[in-house]
C-alpha positions in Angstrom: -8.6 -12.4 -31.3 -10.1 -15.9 -31.3 -13.4 -16.4 -31.1 -15.0 -19.4 -29.4 -13.3 -22.1 -26.5 -10.1 -19.5 -24.8 -7.4 -20.4 -22.9 -7.8 -17.3 -19.9 -5.7 -16.7 -17.3 -7.0 -14.7 -14.1 -7.4 -13.4 -11.1 -9.0 -13.9 -8.5 -9.2 -11.4 -5.7 -10.3 -11.3 -1.8 -14.2 -12.0 -3.1 -12.9 -14.7 -5.4 -14.1 -14.1 -8.1 -12.4 -14.6 -11.2 -11.3 -12.3 -14.0 -9.6 -12.7 -16.9 -6.3 -11.0 -17.4 -4.9 -12.7 -20.3 -5.9 -14.8 -23.4 -4.2 -17.3 -25.3 -3.9 -16.6 -28.9 -1.9 -17.7 -32.2 1.3 -15.2 -31.2 1.5 -16.2 -27.6 -0.7 -14.2 -24.0 -2.0 -11.3 -25.3 -3.1 -9.0 -21.6 -6.7 -7.6 -21.6 -8.3 -4.9 -20.4 -12.1 -5.0 -18.6 -14.6 -2.8 -20.7 -17.9 -3.8 -18.7 -19.0 -6.1 -16.4 -22.1 -8.7 -15.9 -23.9 -12.1 -15.1 -25.9 -13.5 -17.1 -28.1 -16.7 -15.9 -29.5 -19.2 -18.8 -33.5 -19.5 -17.9 -33.6 -22.8 -19.2 -31.0 -24.7 -18.1 -30.1 -22.5 -15.7 -26.8 -22.5 -15.7 -25.1 -19.2 -14.5 -22.0 -17.2 -16.8 -19.4 -14.8 -16.5 -19.7 -11.9 -18.8 -16.5 -9.6 -20.0 -16.2 -7.1 -22.3 -12.3 -6.3 -22.6 -10.4 -5.0 -24.8 -6.7 -6.3 -26.0 -2.9 -4.8 -26.4 -4.0 -4.6 -30.3 -7.3 -2.3 -29.4 -9.8 -5.2 -30.1 -12.6 -5.8 -28.4 -14.8 -8.8 -27.6 -16.8 -10.6 -24.7 -15.2 -12.8 -22.8 -17.5 -15.6 -21.5 -17.2 -18.2 -18.4 -19.4 -20.8 -18.0 -19.3 -21.9 -13.8 -20.8 -25.1 -14.3 -18.9 -26.4 -17.5 -15.4 -24.3 -16.5 -15.0 -23.0 -19.9 -14.7 -19.5 -21.2 -14.9 -18.8 -24.8 -14.7 -15.4 -26.4 -17.6 -14.1 -28.9 
């Protein structure tokens, strides 16, 4: 899976929280399944991020982080 800034397709349920469903890779869109989720807040900047540990169709895992203030997804 690509590391750094990534393009993510999400799903927002009735509560409005976005969850990753697909990540764009070199070969196209790949479905992901959420293994774990948590919210972090940077103490110095007060920027909140939603974090998701995901696994893709090939069995690769990564942490997807969505920075709410920046509206950007990162794959770590």
